[in-house]
C-alpha positions in Angstrom: -68.6 97.4 122.5 -68.5 95.3 125.7 -70.8 97.6 127.6 -74.5 96.6 128.0 -77.7 98.3 128.9 -79.6 96.3 131.5 -83.4 96.2 131.7 -85.1 94.4 134.5 -88.7 93.5 135.3 -87.8 93.0 138.9 -88.7 96.3 140.5 -87.6 96.7 144.1 -85.0 98.6 146.1 -82.1 96.4 145.2 -79.8 98.5 142.9 -79.1 95.4 140.8 -82.7 95.3 139.8 -82.9 98.8 138.3 -82.7 99.6 134.6 -79.3 100.9 133.5 -79.1 102.7 130.1 -75.5 103.2 129.1 -76.3 104.0 125.5 -74.9 100.6 124.5 -75.8 98.8 121.3 -76.9 95.7 123.2 -79.4 95.3 126.0 -79.5 92.5 128.4 -83.1 92.0 129.6 -83.5 90.4 132.9 -86.9 88.8 133.5 -87.9 87.5 136.9 -87.9 83.8 137.0 -89.7 83.5 133.6 -92.9 85.0 135.1 -93.1 87.8 132.5 -95.6 87.0 129.8 -93.9 86.5 126.4 -96.4 88.7 124.6 -95.7 91.5 127.1 -92.0 91.0 126.5 -92.6 91.3 122.7 -94.5 94.5 123.1 -92.0 96.1 125.4 -88.9 94.9 123.5 -86.6 97.5 122.0 -85.6 97.0 118.3 -82.7 94.6 118.0 -82.8 93.6 121.7 -81.3 90.2 122.4 -82.4 88.2 125.4 -80.9 85.4 127.4 -83.7 83.6 129.2 -82.4 81.4 132.0 -84.8 78.8 133.2 -84.7 75.9 135.6 -86.2 72.6 134.7 -89.8 72.8 135.9 -89.7 69.3 137.4 -86.7 70.3 139.5 -88.3 73.6 140.5 -91.5 71.7 141.5 -89.7 69.2 143.7 -87.8 72.1 145.3 -91.0 74.0 145.9 -92.6 71.0 147.6 -89.8 70.6 150.1 -89.6 74.4 150.7 -93.3 74.9 151.2 -93.6 71.7 153.3 -90.7 72.4 155.6 -88.7 75.7 155.4 -90.3 78.5 153.3 -91.4 81.5 155.3 -95.2 81.5 155.6 -95.9 84.7 153.8 -99.3 84.1 152.5 -102.6 82.2 152.9 -101.7 79.6 150.3 -98.6 78.4 152.0 -100.2 78.6 155.4 -103.1 76.4 154.2 -101.0 73.9 152.3 -98.1 73.4 154.8 -100.0 71.1 157.2 -101.5 69.2 154.2 -98.0 68.8 152.6 -96.5 67.7 155.9 -99.0 64.8 156.0 -98.1 63.6 152.5 -95.1 61.8 151.0 -93.1 63.6 148.3 -95.1 62.1 145.3 -98.5 62.8 146.9 -97.4 66.3 147.9 -96.1 67.2 144.5 -99.4 65.9 143.0 -101.3 68.1 145.5 -99.3 71.2 144.4 -100.2 70.5 140.8 -103.9 69.9 141.6 -104.1 73.1 143.6 -102.4 75.0 140.8 -99.9 76.1 143.4 -96.9 76.0 141.2 -96.7 79.6 139.8 -93.4 78.9 138.0 -95.1 76.6 135.5 -97.6 79.3 134.6 -94.8 81.8 134.1 -92.7 79.6 131.8 -95.6 78.0 129.8 -96.1 81.1 127.6 -92.3 81.3 126.9 -92.4 78.2 124.8 -93.4 80.3 121.8 -90.2 82.2 122.2 -88.1 79.1 121.3 -88.3 80.0 117.6 -87.4 83.6 118.2 -83.8 84.2 117.1 -83.5 87.1 119.6 -84.0 84.7 122.5 -81.3 82.4 123.7 -82.4 79.7 126.2 -79.9 79.2 129.0 -80.8 76.2 131.1 -79.9 76.3 134.8 -79.0 72.6 134.7 -76.6 73.2 131.8 -74.9 75.9 133.9 -74.3 73.4 136.6 -73.1 70.7 134.3 -70.7 72.8 132.2 -70.7 76.5 133.2 -68.2 77.6 130.6 -69.9 76.0 127.7 -73.4 77.3 128.7 -72.2 80.8 129.4 -70.2 80.9 126.2 -73.4 80.2 124.3 -75.2 83.0 126.1 -72.4 85.5 125.7 -72.0 84.6 122.0 -75.8 85.2 121.6 -75.3 88.7 123.1 -72.2 89.2 120.9 -70.0 89.8 123.9 -66.4 88.8 123.9 -65.2 87.5 127.3 -61.8 86.0 128.0 -61.4 82.6 129.7 -60.0 84.4 132.7 -63.2 86.6 132.9 -65.3 83.5 132.4 -63.4 81.8 135.2 -64.1 84.8 137.5 -67.8 84.7 136.6 -67.9 81.1 137.5 -66.3 81.8 140.9 -69.0 84.4 141.8 
C-alpha cells in the first residue's frame, strides 16, 4: 500500500501540520526540527511505526543561526533582542562561541536526546546535507525504510518541489 498516515508534532493552523489517519499500514511521523524528546516519541509511538528523522548538521545550523540572529531574524523574543547588539559587535567565531556559552542554540538541545535513537531499527536518519549532495540516493534510503515504492519519475518530481 502506497498510502501513509501522517502524524505531526507541529500543531498550528497549517493543514500540512495536522495528523492524517488514512488507516494505512505505515505511519510517517513528522517531528519538528528534532526538538521532540526521544523518550516522548517512544511513549507516543504506535506499534510498528517507522520514522524518518531528517536532521541538519548542528555545526551548519549553528552558523546559520548566528548570521540570522545577528542580522536578519525577526526579533520575536527577549533572547534575540538582547543578543543581537552583542552578536553584531563580534566576528563570526566569537559570536558562535557566545551563542554556545549563552545556551542560545535550542536545536542542539533538541537533537542531543535523539542520539539514542541511532540503534533503533524503526528510525532512519536522513541527513539534510545528504539530500543536498545526492537527493535521489538519500530519499531512496528513506523511502525504502518506509517500505514505499516510488518510481524514478516520482522521485524526480519530489526533487523539483
